[in-house]
MILUM-165544 format. One record per residue (C-alpha): residue number from 1; x, y, z; residue in three letters. Coordinates in Angstrom, 1 decimal. Each point is the difference from the previous one (the first is absolute). Layout:
<atoms>
<atom><seq>NUM</seq><px>X</px><py>Y</py><pz>Z</pz><type>ala</type></atom>
...
</atoms>
This chain:
<atoms>
<atom><seq>1</seq><px>0.0</px><py>0.1</py><pz>0.1</pz><type>unk</type></atom>
<atom><seq>2</seq><px>1.6</px><py>3.3</py><pz>-1.1</pz><type>unk</type></atom>
<atom><seq>3</seq><px>0.2</px><py>3.0</py><pz>2.2</pz><type>unk</type></atom>
<atom><seq>4</seq><px>-2.3</px><py>2.6</py><pz>-1.6</pz><type>unk</type></atom>
<atom><seq>5</seq><px>1.3</px><py>2.8</py><pz>2.1</pz><type>unk</type></atom>
<atom><seq>6</seq><px>3.8</px><py>0.1</py><pz>-0.8</pz><type>unk</type></atom>
<atom><seq>7</seq><px>2.9</px><py>-1.1</py><pz>2.0</pz><type>unk</type></atom>
<atom><seq>8</seq><px>1.1</px><py>3.3</py><pz>1.7</pz><type>unk</type></atom>
<atom><seq>9</seq><px>-2.7</px><py>-0.3</py><pz>2.9</pz><type>unk</type></atom>
<atom><seq>10</seq><px>0.8</px><py>-3.6</py><pz>0.5</pz><type>unk</type></atom>
<atom><seq>11</seq><px>3.7</px><py>0.8</py><pz>0.6</pz><type>unk</type></atom>
<atom><seq>12</seq><px>-1.0</px><py>2.7</py><pz>2.3</pz><type>unk</type></atom>
<atom><seq>13</seq><px>-2.1</px><py>-2.5</py><pz>2.1</pz><type>unk</type></atom>
<atom><seq>14</seq><px>2.8</px><py>-2.5</py><pz>0.0</pz><type>unk</type></atom>
<atom><seq>15</seq><px>2.4</px><py>2.7</py><pz>1.3</pz><type>unk</type></atom>
<atom><seq>16</seq><px>-2.4</px><py>1.1</py><pz>2.6</pz><type>unk</type></atom>
<atom><seq>17</seq><px>-0.4</px><py>-3.6</py><pz>1.3</pz><type>unk</type></atom>
<atom><seq>18</seq><px>3.8</px><py>-0.6</py><pz>-0.1</pz><type>unk</type></atom>
<atom><seq>19</seq><px>0.5</px><py>3.1</py><pz>2.2</pz><type>unk</type></atom>
<atom><seq>20</seq><px>-2.8</px><py>-1.1</py><pz>2.3</pz><type>unk</type></atom>
<atom><seq>21</seq><px>-2.1</px><py>3.1</py><pz>-0.9</pz><type>unk</type></atom>
<atom><seq>22</seq><px>-3.2</px><py>-1.9</py><pz>0.2</pz><type>unk</type></atom>
<atom><seq>23</seq><px>-2.2</px><py>3.2</py><pz>0.0</pz><type>unk</type></atom>
<atom><seq>24</seq><px>1.6</px><py>1.2</py><pz>-3.4</pz><type>unk</type></atom>
<atom><seq>25</seq><px>-0.5</px><py>-3.5</py><pz>-1.5</pz><type>unk</type></atom>
<atom><seq>26</seq><px>-3.8</px><py>-0.1</py><pz>1.2</pz><type>unk</type></atom>
<atom><seq>27</seq><px>-0.6</px><py>3.4</py><pz>-1.4</pz><type>unk</type></atom>
<atom><seq>28</seq><px>1.5</px><py>-1.1</py><pz>-3.4</pz><type>unk</type></atom>
<atom><seq>29</seq><px>-1.9</px><py>-3.1</py><pz>0.1</pz><type>unk</type></atom>
<atom><seq>30</seq><px>-3.3</px><py>2.0</py><pz>0.7</pz><type>unk</type></atom>
<atom><seq>31</seq><px>0.7</px><py>2.2</py><pz>-3.1</pz><type>unk</type></atom>
<atom><seq>32</seq><px>-0.2</px><py>-3.2</py><pz>-2.0</pz><type>unk</type></atom>
<atom><seq>33</seq><px>-3.1</px><py>-1.1</py><pz>1.6</pz><type>unk</type></atom>
<atom><seq>34</seq><px>-1.5</px><py>3.5</py><pz>-0.9</pz><type>unk</type></atom>
<atom><seq>35</seq><px>0.8</px><py>-0.7</py><pz>-3.6</pz><type>unk</type></atom>
<atom><seq>36</seq><px>-2.6</px><py>-2.9</py><pz>-0.5</pz><type>unk</type></atom>
<atom><seq>37</seq><px>-1.6</px><py>1.4</py><pz>-3.2</pz><type>unk</type></atom>
<atom><seq>38</seq><px>3.4</px><py>-0.4</py><pz>-1.6</pz><type>unk</type></atom>
<atom><seq>39</seq><px>0.3</px><py>-3.8</py><pz>0.9</pz><type>unk</type></atom>
<atom><seq>40</seq><px>-0.2</px><py>-2.5</py><pz>-2.8</pz><type>unk</type></atom>
<atom><seq>41</seq><px>-2.5</px><py>-2.7</py><pz>0.6</pz><type>unk</type></atom>
<atom><seq>42</seq><px>0.1</px><py>-3.4</py><pz>-1.7</pz><type>unk</type></atom>
<atom><seq>43</seq><px>-3.2</px><py>-2.2</py><pz>-0.1</pz><type>unk</type></atom>
<atom><seq>44</seq><px>0.1</px><py>-3.5</py><pz>-1.0</pz><type>unk</type></atom>
<atom><seq>45</seq><px>-2.9</px><py>-1.3</py><pz>-1.7</pz><type>unk</type></atom>
<atom><seq>46</seq><px>-0.2</px><py>-3.6</py><pz>0.2</pz><type>unk</type></atom>
<atom><seq>47</seq><px>-2.0</px><py>-3.2</py><pz>-0.2</pz><type>unk</type></atom>
<atom><seq>48</seq><px>-0.7</px><py>-3.0</py><pz>-2.3</pz><type>unk</type></atom>
<atom><seq>49</seq><px>0.3</px><py>0.2</py><pz>-3.7</pz><type>unk</type></atom>
<atom><seq>50</seq><px>-3.3</px><py>1.1</py><pz>-1.5</pz><type>unk</type></atom>
<atom><seq>51</seq><px>-1.4</px><py>1.8</py><pz>3.1</pz><type>unk</type></atom>
<atom><seq>52</seq><px>-0.1</px><py>3.3</py><pz>-1.7</pz><type>unk</type></atom>
<atom><seq>53</seq><px>3.2</px><py>1.7</py><pz>1.3</pz><type>unk</type></atom>
<atom><seq>54</seq><px>1.0</px><py>1.8</py><pz>-3.2</pz><type>unk</type></atom>
<atom><seq>55</seq><px>-3.5</px><py>1.3</py><pz>-0.5</pz><type>unk</type></atom>
<atom><seq>56</seq><px>-0.1</px><py>1.2</py><pz>3.6</pz><type>unk</type></atom>
<atom><seq>57</seq><px>3.3</px><py>1.7</py><pz>-0.3</pz><type>unk</type></atom>
<atom><seq>58</seq><px>-1.4</px><py>2.0</py><pz>-3.0</pz><type>unk</type></atom>
<atom><seq>59</seq><px>-3.3</px><py>0.7</py><pz>1.7</pz><type>unk</type></atom>
<atom><seq>60</seq><px>2.0</px><py>1.3</py><pz>3.1</pz><type>unk</type></atom>
<atom><seq>61</seq><px>2.0</px><py>2.4</py><pz>-2.1</pz><type>unk</type></atom>
<atom><seq>62</seq><px>-3.3</px><py>1.1</py><pz>-1.8</pz><type>unk</type></atom>
<atom><seq>63</seq><px>1.4</px><py>-1.3</py><pz>-3.2</pz><type>unk</type></atom>
<atom><seq>64</seq><px>-2.1</px><py>-2.0</py><pz>-2.6</pz><type>unk</type></atom>
<atom><seq>65</seq><px>1.3</px><py>-3.5</py><pz>-1.0</pz><type>unk</type></atom>
<atom><seq>66</seq><px>0.5</px><py>1.2</py><pz>-3.6</pz><type>unk</type></atom>
<atom><seq>67</seq><px>2.2</px><py>3.1</py><pz>1.1</pz><type>unk</type></atom>
<atom><seq>68</seq><px>3.6</px><py>-0.4</py><pz>-1.3</pz><type>unk</type></atom>
<atom><seq>69</seq><px>1.0</px><py>0.6</py><pz>3.6</pz><type>unk</type></atom>
<atom><seq>70</seq><px>-2.0</px><py>-2.9</py><pz>1.3</pz><type>unk</type></atom>
<atom><seq>71</seq><px>1.0</px><py>-3.2</py><pz>1.4</pz><type>unk</type></atom>
<atom><seq>72</seq><px>-0.6</px><py>-2.8</py><pz>-2.6</pz><type>unk</type></atom>
<atom><seq>73</seq><px>-3.1</px><py>-2.0</py><pz>0.7</pz><type>unk</type></atom>
<atom><seq>74</seq><px>-1.7</px><py>-3.1</py><pz>-1.6</pz><type>unk</type></atom>
<atom><seq>75</seq><px>-1.6</px><py>-3.4</py><pz>0.7</pz><type>unk</type></atom>
<atom><seq>76</seq><px>3.5</px><py>-1.7</py><pz>0.0</pz><type>unk</type></atom>
<atom><seq>77</seq><px>3.0</px><py>0.7</py><pz>2.4</pz><type>unk</type></atom>
<atom><seq>78</seq><px>1.3</px><py>3.6</py><pz>-1.1</pz><type>unk</type></atom>
<atom><seq>79</seq><px>2.4</px><py>0.9</py><pz>3.0</pz><type>unk</type></atom>
<atom><seq>80</seq><px>3.2</px><py>-1.9</py><pz>-0.3</pz><type>unk</type></atom>
<atom><seq>81</seq><px>2.3</px><py>2.5</py><pz>1.8</pz><type>unk</type></atom>
<atom><seq>82</seq><px>-0.3</px><py>2.2</py><pz>3.0</pz><type>unk</type></atom>
<atom><seq>83</seq><px>-1.0</px><py>3.1</py><pz>-1.6</pz><type>unk</type></atom>
<atom><seq>84</seq><px>-0.3</px><py>3.5</py><pz>1.4</pz><type>unk</type></atom>
<atom><seq>85</seq><px>-2.9</px><py>2.6</py><pz>-0.8</pz><type>unk</type></atom>
<atom><seq>86</seq><px>0.1</px><py>3.5</py><pz>1.2</pz><type>unk</type></atom>
<atom><seq>87</seq><px>-3.1</px><py>1.7</py><pz>1.2</pz><type>unk</type></atom>
<atom><seq>88</seq><px>-0.7</px><py>2.9</py><pz>-2.3</pz><type>unk</type></atom>
<atom><seq>89</seq><px>-1.4</px><py>2.3</py><pz>2.6</pz><type>unk</type></atom>
<atom><seq>90</seq><px>2.3</px><py>-1.1</py><pz>2.8</pz><type>unk</type></atom>
<atom><seq>91</seq><px>3.6</px><py>-0.2</py><pz>-1.3</pz><type>unk</type></atom>
<atom><seq>92</seq><px>1.5</px><py>-1.3</py><pz>3.2</pz><type>unk</type></atom>
<atom><seq>93</seq><px>-2.4</px><py>-3.1</py><pz>-0.2</pz><type>unk</type></atom>
<atom><seq>94</seq><px>1.0</px><py>-3.1</py><pz>-2.0</pz><type>unk</type></atom>
<atom><seq>95</seq><px>-2.2</px><py>-3.0</py><pz>-0.5</pz><type>unk</type></atom>
<atom><seq>96</seq><px>2.0</px><py>-3.2</py><pz>-0.8</pz><type>unk</type></atom>
<atom><seq>97</seq><px>-2.0</px><py>-2.4</py><pz>-2.0</pz><type>unk</type></atom>
<atom><seq>98</seq><px>1.3</px><py>-3.5</py><pz>1.0</pz><type>unk</type></atom>
<atom><seq>99</seq><px>-0.2</px><py>-3.2</py><pz>-1.7</pz><type>unk</type></atom>
<atom><seq>100</seq><px>-2.6</px><py>-2.5</py><pz>1.2</pz><type>unk</type></atom>
<atom><seq>101</seq><px>1.0</px><py>-2.4</py><pz>2.6</pz><type>unk</type></atom>
<atom><seq>102</seq><px>-0.5</px><py>-3.6</py><pz>-0.4</pz><type>unk</type></atom>
<atom><seq>103</seq><px>0.8</px><py>-0.4</py><pz>-3.7</pz><type>unk</type></atom>
<atom><seq>104</seq><px>2.5</px><py>-2.2</py><pz>-1.6</pz><type>unk</type></atom>
<atom><seq>105</seq><px>2.2</px><py>3.0</py><pz>-0.6</pz><type>unk</type></atom>
<atom><seq>106</seq><px>-0.5</px><py>1.3</py><pz>3.6</pz><type>unk</type></atom>
<atom><seq>107</seq><px>-0.5</px><py>-3.0</py><pz>2.5</pz><type>unk</type></atom>
<atom><seq>108</seq><px>-1.0</px><py>1.1</py><pz>3.4</pz><type>unk</type></atom>
<atom><seq>109</seq><px>3.2</px><py>-1.1</py><pz>1.7</pz><type>unk</type></atom>
<atom><seq>110</seq><px>2.1</px><py>2.3</py><pz>-2.3</pz><type>unk</type></atom>
<atom><seq>111</seq><px>-2.4</px><py>2.8</py><pz>-0.5</pz><type>unk</type></atom>
<atom><seq>112</seq><px>1.1</px><py>2.3</py><pz>2.7</pz><type>unk</type></atom>
<atom><seq>113</seq><px>3.6</px><py>-0.3</py><pz>-0.8</pz><type>unk</type></atom>
<atom><seq>114</seq><px>-0.7</px><py>0.6</py><pz>-3.6</pz><type>unk</type></atom>
<atom><seq>115</seq><px>-2.1</px><py>3.3</py><pz>0.4</pz><type>unk</type></atom>
<atom><seq>116</seq><px>2.3</px><py>1.4</py><pz>2.8</pz><type>unk</type></atom>
<atom><seq>117</seq><px>-2.8</px><py>0.5</py><pz>2.7</pz><type>unk</type></atom>
<atom><seq>118</seq><px>2.2</px><py>2.0</py><pz>2.2</pz><type>unk</type></atom>
<atom><seq>119</seq><px>0.0</px><py>3.2</py><pz>-2.1</pz><type>unk</type></atom>
<atom><seq>120</seq><px>-3.8</px><py>0.7</py><pz>0.3</pz><type>unk</type></atom>
<atom><seq>121</seq><px>-1.4</px><py>2.0</py><pz>2.7</pz><type>unk</type></atom>
<atom><seq>122</seq><px>-3.5</px><py>-1.7</py><pz>0.0</pz><type>unk</type></atom>
<atom><seq>123</seq><px>-2.0</px><py>-2.4</py><pz>-2.1</pz><type>unk</type></atom>
<atom><seq>124</seq><px>-3.4</px><py>-0.5</py><pz>-1.6</pz><type>unk</type></atom>
<atom><seq>125</seq><px>-0.8</px><py>-3.5</py><pz>-0.5</pz><type>unk</type></atom>
<atom><seq>126</seq><px>-2.6</px><py>-0.6</py><pz>-2.9</pz><type>unk</type></atom>
<atom><seq>127</seq><px>-2.2</px><py>-3.0</py><pz>-0.4</pz><type>unk</type></atom>
<atom><seq>128</seq><px>-2.8</px><py>-0.6</py><pz>-2.4</pz><type>unk</type></atom>
<atom><seq>129</seq><px>-1.7</px><py>-2.6</py><pz>2.2</pz><type>unk</type></atom>
<atom><seq>130</seq><px>0.7</px><py>-1.2</py><pz>3.4</pz><type>unk</type></atom>
<atom><seq>131</seq><px>3.4</px><py>0.7</py><pz>1.5</pz><type>unk</type></atom>
<atom><seq>132</seq><px>2.0</px><py>-3.3</py><pz>-0.4</pz><type>unk</type></atom>
<atom><seq>133</seq><px>2.9</px><py>-1.6</py><pz>1.7</pz><type>unk</type></atom>
<atom><seq>134</seq><px>2.7</px><py>2.0</py><pz>-2.0</pz><type>unk</type></atom>
<atom><seq>135</seq><px>-1.6</px><py>3.3</py><pz>1.0</pz><type>unk</type></atom>
<atom><seq>136</seq><px>0.2</px><py>-1.2</py><pz>3.7</pz><type>unk</type></atom>
<atom><seq>137</seq><px>3.6</px><py>-0.9</py><pz>-0.5</pz><type>unk</type></atom>
<atom><seq>138</seq><px>0.7</px><py>3.5</py><pz>-1.5</pz><type>unk</type></atom>
<atom><seq>139</seq><px>-1.5</px><py>1.7</py><pz>3.2</pz><type>unk</type></atom>
<atom><seq>140</seq><px>2.0</px><py>-2.3</py><pz>2.2</pz><type>unk</type></atom>
<atom><seq>141</seq><px>3.2</px><py>1.2</py><pz>-1.5</pz><type>unk</type></atom>
<atom><seq>142</seq><px>-1.3</px><py>3.6</py><pz>-0.1</pz><type>unk</type></atom>
<atom><seq>143</seq><px>-0.8</px><py>-0.2</py><pz>3.6</pz><type>unk</type></atom>
<atom><seq>144</seq><px>3.7</px><py>-1.4</py><pz>0.9</pz><type>unk</type></atom>
<atom><seq>145</seq><px>1.2</px><py>3.2</py><pz>-1.5</pz><type>unk</type></atom>
<atom><seq>146</seq><px>-2.2</px><py>2.2</py><pz>2.1</pz><type>unk</type></atom>
<atom><seq>147</seq><px>-1.7</px><py>1.5</py><pz>-3.0</pz><type>unk</type></atom>
<atom><seq>148</seq><px>-3.7</px><py>0.9</py><pz>-0.8</pz><type>unk</type></atom>
<atom><seq>149</seq><px>-2.3</px><py>-1.8</py><pz>-2.5</pz><type>unk</type></atom>
<atom><seq>150</seq><px>-3.4</px><py>0.4</py><pz>-1.3</pz><type>unk</type></atom>
<atom><seq>151</seq><px>-2.3</px><py>-2.4</py><pz>-1.8</pz><type>unk</type></atom>
<atom><seq>152</seq><px>-1.9</px><py>0.8</py><pz>-3.2</pz><type>unk</type></atom>
<atom><seq>153</seq><px>-2.6</px><py>-2.4</py><pz>-1.3</pz><type>unk</type></atom>
<atom><seq>154</seq><px>-0.2</px><py>1.2</py><pz>-3.5</pz><type>unk</type></atom>
<atom><seq>155</seq><px>-2.5</px><py>-0.9</py><pz>-2.9</pz><type>unk</type></atom>
<atom><seq>156</seq><px>-2.9</px><py>0.4</py><pz>2.7</pz><type>unk</type></atom>
<atom><seq>157</seq><px>-2.3</px><py>1.1</py><pz>-3.0</pz><type>unk</type></atom>
<atom><seq>158</seq><px>0.4</px><py>-3.4</py><pz>-1.5</pz><type>unk</type></atom>
<atom><seq>159</seq><px>-0.9</px><py>-1.7</py><pz>3.3</pz><type>unk</type></atom>
<atom><seq>160</seq><px>-3.1</px><py>2.2</py><pz>0.4</pz><type>unk</type></atom>
<atom><seq>161</seq><px>-1.2</px><py>-0.9</py><pz>-3.6</pz><type>unk</type></atom>
<atom><seq>162</seq><px>0.5</px><py>-3.9</py><pz>0.9</pz><type>unk</type></atom>
<atom><seq>163</seq><px>-1.9</px><py>0.3</py><pz>3.2</pz><type>unk</type></atom>
<atom><seq>164</seq><px>-2.8</px><py>2.1</py><pz>-1.6</pz><type>unk</type></atom>
<atom><seq>165</seq><px>-0.4</px><py>-2.8</py><pz>-2.6</pz><type>unk</type></atom>
<atom><seq>166</seq><px>-0.1</px><py>-2.7</py><pz>2.5</pz><type>unk</type></atom>
<atom><seq>167</seq><px>-2.2</px><py>1.5</py><pz>2.9</pz><type>unk</type></atom>
<atom><seq>168</seq><px>-3.7</px><py>0.1</py><pz>0.0</pz><type>unk</type></atom>
<atom><seq>169</seq><px>0.0</px><py>3.1</py><pz>2.3</pz><type>unk</type></atom>
<atom><seq>170</seq><px>3.2</px><py>1.9</py><pz>-0.8</pz><type>unk</type></atom>
<atom><seq>171</seq><px>1.2</px><py>2.9</py><pz>2.3</pz><type>unk</type></atom>
<atom><seq>172</seq><px>3.2</px><py>1.7</py><pz>-1.0</pz><type>unk</type></atom>
<atom><seq>173</seq><px>0.8</px><py>1.6</py><pz>3.3</pz><type>unk</type></atom>
<atom><seq>174</seq><px>-0.6</px><py>-3.4</py><pz>1.8</pz><type>unk</type></atom>
<atom><seq>175</seq><px>2.1</px><py>-1.9</py><pz>-2.4</pz><type>unk</type></atom>
<atom><seq>176</seq><px>2.9</px><py>2.5</py><pz>0.3</pz><type>unk</type></atom>
<atom><seq>177</seq><px>0.0</px><py>-0.4</py><pz>3.8</pz><type>unk</type></atom>
<atom><seq>178</seq><px>-0.2</px><py>-3.7</py><pz>-0.4</pz><type>unk</type></atom>
<atom><seq>179</seq><px>3.1</px><py>-0.1</py><pz>-2.2</pz><type>unk</type></atom>
<atom><seq>180</seq><px>1.9</px><py>2.5</py><pz>2.1</pz><type>unk</type></atom>
<atom><seq>181</seq><px>-0.7</px><py>-2.0</py><pz>3.1</pz><type>unk</type></atom>
<atom><seq>182</seq><px>0.9</px><py>-3.2</py><pz>-1.7</pz><type>unk</type></atom>
<atom><seq>183</seq><px>3.4</px><py>1.3</py><pz>-1.0</pz><type>unk</type></atom>
<atom><seq>184</seq><px>0.7</px><py>1.4</py><pz>3.6</pz><type>unk</type></atom>
<atom><seq>185</seq><px>-0.9</px><py>-3.3</py><pz>1.6</pz><type>unk</type></atom>
<atom><seq>186</seq><px>2.0</px><py>-2.1</py><pz>-2.4</pz><type>unk</type></atom>
<atom><seq>187</seq><px>3.1</px><py>2.1</py><pz>0.6</pz><type>unk</type></atom>
<atom><seq>188</seq><px>-0.6</px><py>-0.1</py><pz>3.6</pz><type>unk</type></atom>
<atom><seq>189</seq><px>-0.3</px><py>-3.8</py><pz>0.0</pz><type>unk</type></atom>
<atom><seq>190</seq><px>3.6</px><py>-0.1</py><pz>-1.5</pz><type>unk</type></atom>
<atom><seq>191</seq><px>1.4</px><py>2.3</py><pz>2.7</pz><type>unk</type></atom>
<atom><seq>192</seq><px>-0.4</px><py>3.4</py><pz>-1.5</pz><type>unk</type></atom>
<atom><seq>193</seq><px>-0.8</px><py>2.4</py><pz>2.8</pz><type>unk</type></atom>
<atom><seq>194</seq><px>-2.5</px><py>2.8</py><pz>-0.8</pz><type>unk</type></atom>
<atom><seq>195</seq><px>0.3</px><py>-0.1</py><pz>-3.7</pz><type>unk</type></atom>
<atom><seq>196</seq><px>-1.1</px><py>3.2</py><pz>-1.9</pz><type>unk</type></atom>
<atom><seq>197</seq><px>-1.9</px><py>-1.2</py><pz>-3.1</pz><type>unk</type></atom>
<atom><seq>198</seq><px>-1.3</px><py>2.3</py><pz>-2.7</pz><type>unk</type></atom>
<atom><seq>199</seq><px>-2.4</px><py>-1.0</py><pz>-2.9</pz><type>unk</type></atom>
<atom><seq>200</seq><px>1.0</px><py>1.7</py><pz>-3.2</pz><type>unk</type></atom>
<atom><seq>201</seq><px>-1.0</px><py>0.1</py><pz>-3.7</pz><type>unk</type></atom>
<atom><seq>202</seq><px>2.8</px><py>1.6</py><pz>-1.8</pz><type>unk</type></atom>
<atom><seq>203</seq><px>-2.5</px><py>0.9</py><pz>-2.7</pz><type>unk</type></atom>
<atom><seq>204</seq><px>-2.5</px><py>1.7</py><pz>2.3</pz><type>unk</type></atom>
<atom><seq>205</seq><px>2.1</px><py>1.8</py><pz>2.7</pz><type>unk</type></atom>
<atom><seq>206</seq><px>-3.1</px><py>2.1</py><pz>1.1</pz><type>unk</type></atom>
<atom><seq>207</seq><px>-1.3</px><py>-3.2</py><pz>1.2</pz><type>unk</type></atom>
<atom><seq>208</seq><px>0.5</px><py>-2.3</py><pz>2.8</pz><type>unk</type></atom>
<atom><seq>209</seq><px>3.2</px><py>0.6</py><pz>2.3</pz><type>unk</type></atom>
<atom><seq>210</seq><px>2.5</px><py>1.8</py><pz>-2.1</pz><type>unk</type></atom>
<atom><seq>211</seq><px>-0.7</px><py>3.3</py><pz>1.6</pz><type>unk</type></atom>
<atom><seq>212</seq><px>0.3</px><py>-1.6</py><pz>3.4</pz><type>unk</type></atom>
<atom><seq>213</seq><px>3.2</px><py>-1.6</py><pz>-1.0</pz><type>unk</type></atom>
<atom><seq>214</seq><px>1.3</px><py>3.6</py><pz>-1.0</pz><type>unk</type></atom>
<atom><seq>215</seq><px>-1.2</px><py>1.5</py><pz>3.2</pz><type>unk</type></atom>
<atom><seq>216</seq><px>1.7</px><py>-2.8</py><pz>2.0</pz><type>unk</type></atom>
<atom><seq>217</seq><px>3.3</px><py>0.6</py><pz>-1.9</pz><type>unk</type></atom>
<atom><seq>218</seq><px>-0.2</px><py>3.7</py><pz>0.5</pz><type>unk</type></atom>
<atom><seq>219</seq><px>-0.6</px><py>-0.4</py><pz>3.6</pz><type>unk</type></atom>
<atom><seq>220</seq><px>2.9</px><py>-2.5</py><pz>0.6</pz><type>unk</type></atom>
<atom><seq>221</seq><px>2.4</px><py>1.5</py><pz>-2.5</pz><type>unk</type></atom>
<atom><seq>222</seq><px>1.9</px><py>2.2</py><pz>2.7</pz><type>unk</type></atom>
<atom><seq>223</seq><px>0.9</px><py>-3.1</py><pz>1.8</pz><type>unk</type></atom>
<atom><seq>224</seq><px>1.2</px><py>-1.6</py><pz>-3.0</pz><type>unk</type></atom>
<atom><seq>225</seq><px>2.0</px><py>3.1</py><pz>-1.1</pz><type>unk</type></atom>
<atom><seq>226</seq><px>1.4</px><py>0.1</py><pz>3.5</pz><type>unk</type></atom>
<atom><seq>227</seq><px>1.1</px><py>-3.7</py><pz>-0.1</pz><type>unk</type></atom>
<atom><seq>228</seq><px>1.6</px><py>0.4</py><pz>-3.2</pz><type>unk</type></atom>
<atom><seq>229</seq><px>1.8</px><py>2.9</py><pz>1.1</pz><type>unk</type></atom>
<atom><seq>230</seq><px>1.2</px><py>-1.7</py><pz>3.0</pz><type>unk</type></atom>
<atom><seq>231</seq><px>1.1</px><py>-3.0</py><pz>-2.1</pz><type>unk</type></atom>
<atom><seq>232</seq><px>2.1</px><py>2.5</py><pz>-2.2</pz><type>unk</type></atom>
<atom><seq>233</seq><px>1.6</px><py>1.4</py><pz>3.0</pz><type>unk</type></atom>
<atom><seq>234</seq><px>0.8</px><py>-3.3</py><pz>1.6</pz><type>unk</type></atom>
<atom><seq>235</seq><px>1.7</px><py>-1.3</py><pz>-3.4</pz><type>unk</type></atom>
<atom><seq>236</seq><px>1.9</px><py>3.2</py><pz>-0.4</pz><type>unk</type></atom>
<atom><seq>237</seq><px>1.3</px><py>0.3</py><pz>3.6</pz><type>unk</type></atom>
<atom><seq>238</seq><px>0.8</px><py>-3.7</py><pz>-0.1</pz><type>unk</type></atom>
<atom><seq>239</seq><px>2.5</px><py>0.6</py><pz>-2.8</pz><type>unk</type></atom>
</atoms>
């Protein structure tokens, strides 16, 4: 992880610590903490192949799938490398479209090593159906690193259409609540504590939980920035 603020202040912090001038060092570190808006944030978008990761990356950035800046999407596996996409309105935010876990190219036991999980500040785990064993394995590794993650159940519009066709008395709100609760209970049974699950259609962002996801990220962003900054400081001071 690069230092976004330059190396001169770091040398001043090092010198203050070496001279036991702790008040000076604390003041310099506080200056860093006050510059949160300049901190780069790296968000890992992960999940199984075909779950809609790339479409979500485009939707999150407000970009149509047909736009030349868009992440490639399709009915076959389209993401074969870890690929960064900058947010057009927030230049410090980068979404990383990660290859699907559990394919022959990226088996679960080699996945974390291949994508370099340690460089991301937090993760959004995408699933088009129920969250599976591979998704839980990801959360376990993310938790070991002390990082945050969110679950997005994508393609929820498809689920609603299927339910409407099969139910005699269809109620969209009741169905959404049942799907959300089913996802949460399934994750809890596999040892994930208090999972945050959002139901999203990347083609209808004004519906379902996308705005709730935005509000949650906005509310929790200062903590992510602070953690990212402290990690930068720790890595540099360790040198």
